[in-house]
C-alpha positions, 0 to 999 in steps of 0.5 A: 774893502768889505766882503758881501754875501747875499741870502734870502734870510740872515739869522744872527744866532744858532741857538734853538730859535735860530736853528729852528727858523733856519731848518723850517725855511731852508727847503725854499730859502737860502739861509745865512747863520751868523754866530759870534763864536763857535756855532755850538756856543750859546745859552741853548747848549747849557740848558739843563732842565728840559722843555715844558709841554702838555704831553700827559693825559693827566695834564691840561692846556689850561693848567699849563696856562694857569701856571705860566700866568701865576709864575709871571705874576699876572703880567703875561699876555694871555693870548701869547701864553695860550698861543704858546701852550697850544702849540707845545705838543706839536713843537715837541713832536717837531723836535722828536722828528728832528731826532732829539733823544729825549729820555725814556723809561719803563717797558713801554719806552714812554718819555720821562716827564719831570716837574720843576718849580711853579708847575702843577704837573710833571710836564718837562720832557728832557734828555737826562740833565743836558736837554739843551745840549741834545737839542743843539747837537741835533739841530746843528747836525741837521742844519749843517747837512742842509745845502741851503744853510751856510754857517758863518762862525766868528762873526759879531753883528754890528748893526741891522741895515735898513732902507731908512739908514740907506736913505731910501724912500718907501716903507722902512725895512731890514735889508741886511747886517754889518758884521765883524769877522773876528778872523781877520777884522774885516767888516762884512756885509750880509744882505737878505730879504729878511733878518732875524735876531736870535742872539739870546739875552743880556745877562752878561750885563751882571757881574755874576751870570749863568750865561755864556760869554756871548750873552751880551744883549746884542739883538736887543741893543741892535733892535733898539738902535734900529727903532724897535720898541722893547718891553719889560727889561726890568724883569731879569731872572736870577737863577736861584742855584748856581754852583758856588765855586771860584773855579767853576765861575757859575755852573748852573744846578738845574731846577730839576734837582729841587724838582726831584727832592733837593732841599735848600739849607743854611750853612748850618744845615737848617732848611729855610724855604718854608718860611718864604713860600708854602711850595718851599723849594718848588716855588717860582724862581723869583721867590726862591732867589729872593729868599736865598739872597735874603738869608745870605745878607741876613747871615753875611754868608757867601752861599747856601746849600742844596742837598739831594744826598738823601736820595739813592746815589744811583738815582742821582747819577742816572737823573743828573749825570752831567751835574754830578760829574761837573760837581765832582770835578770841583770836589763836591760829591752831591751823592754824599752831601750838600753842595754850595749854591748862589743866585746868578743872573740867568734870563732876560724876560723882556726884550724886543716887542714882537707879535705872535709871528716874531715880527718887530716894529721894522718890516722884515726884521724878526726877533725870536728866542730870548732876544724877543718879548712875546708876552709869554713870561710876564714878570717872571719866567716859568721854568722850562718855558724858554726852550718852548718859546724858542721853538713855537715862535721860530716856527711861527716866524718861518710860517709867516715868512713862507707866506710872503714873496721874497723881495728882489735884492736890488739894493746896494749896501755900501761897504762899512766906512772906516775912513774916519777911525784909527786903531785904538791905543786906549783899550784900558778904557774898554776894560775899565768901563766893562768892569764898572758896568757889570759891578754897578748893575749887580750892586744897584740893579740886582735882586733887591732894588731901591730908588736911590740905587737905581738913580746911582746906576742911571747916573753912571750908565749915562756917563758910560754911554757917552764915553763909549759912543765917543770911543766907538766914533773914533776907533776901529771896532773890536769884539770887546767894544761892540759887546760893551756898546750893546751891554751899556744900551741894555743896562740903560734899558733895564735901569729905565724900566726899573725906575718906571715900575712903582711896585714889586712884582715878580723879578722886580723887587724894590724896598721903596715899593714892596707891595704889588699893585692891584693892576699893572701893565708891561713896561714899554720903551720907545726909541726917541731917535733911531739910527 
């Protein structure tokens, strides 16, 4: 027997986007926030650098727009970019009003702005080197204190419930979500007049990633199954500098380290970025990641080096306290010498197609944050534009919802049907498919691609999708099965998108089409059959 919960809006995910939406609606709406694990876990928590915004009189909106278009290799949507940048300052003001402790300096106690790759000005407002943590802690506290916001941790969303899925007449709209309660394996029903997918990206589809374990593309896969279009899935950003250490897995080394003078070196100490771009270490992430990948393959080495030890030790400890302490835990003192770094899958630039209010193709279904494709990033995300996008579009979605009347919830969502399934005795299938999927995505659909590699990946993902669907139809769901099911969908979308782009642009680089086309358009995929 399922448990049923009713709220005005159901939000899946408690990162910057989901929490912002919740706080903007909670004074007039009842809000349910579902999180896969602890309410603090998610990509926002690990974001180090900061939030890009036009805050200095030396900076301009047009300059930020130009940098975003340039980093996105002219594939971003100009209207979406302008909309985001023009709302950047008010978004920062909103975060400050919420109580986020951004770093200040000097006698006047002005906010400190740093510079990152691809930016022409210092415009990154930050909280030391743990901005995401500061934002997450502040917004979670505010949300937890609000009487109209209910948190439901340890819930794994299975699928969005729509009127079409329920066989009801009229315009198709989202009315709720089925979710697995990990505490007792009961599948619960969360009913709402509105549903928002704010559950991050899908970088866990790759073997090496800077993302937390929760980043399995759930929102993108659920939206696709519901009938929403997705766009630009071939553009998965690989962060150039993650700590190379077996114990650390892939701990992110912030872009700001290079912004404050860190140099990339070969294992013998030779700098190399000048050979790839005149901006050297401050080139956009796609260029830096590809340069590192090229040198690693050319030399047959497992990593390169990042060195900021020429800076004063006190400067390093003050600006990068979290990174300094974490590296020290693994035996690397960044004040005394270089640290080993390697690229890792970091950010999904594509996602669910939305308008400037975060609305998807399904009525009353929203997608915000990394789950969404807003048009902001184009073929490559400019550093620190991601948290900005979360705040801008979450607030815009909230204003859109506030402008509407709450529909009466007189729909009966039935219990989840488990009558045809049994407990699995073949979990080894999930483990094997999980490992195979992430390995072939890394090998065949990584930083550098070819037609042959993509075709091999497509053959494998087709087989996996068939096996996973058979498994899903016959056995009770589990967290591992649901994540595998979603990652396989995301992998298929990435591969199909990559196969359709016959050029190299931004994060999509293929040896078969190494040149950029004169003109290009976003890759948009439309579901042929939605559930």
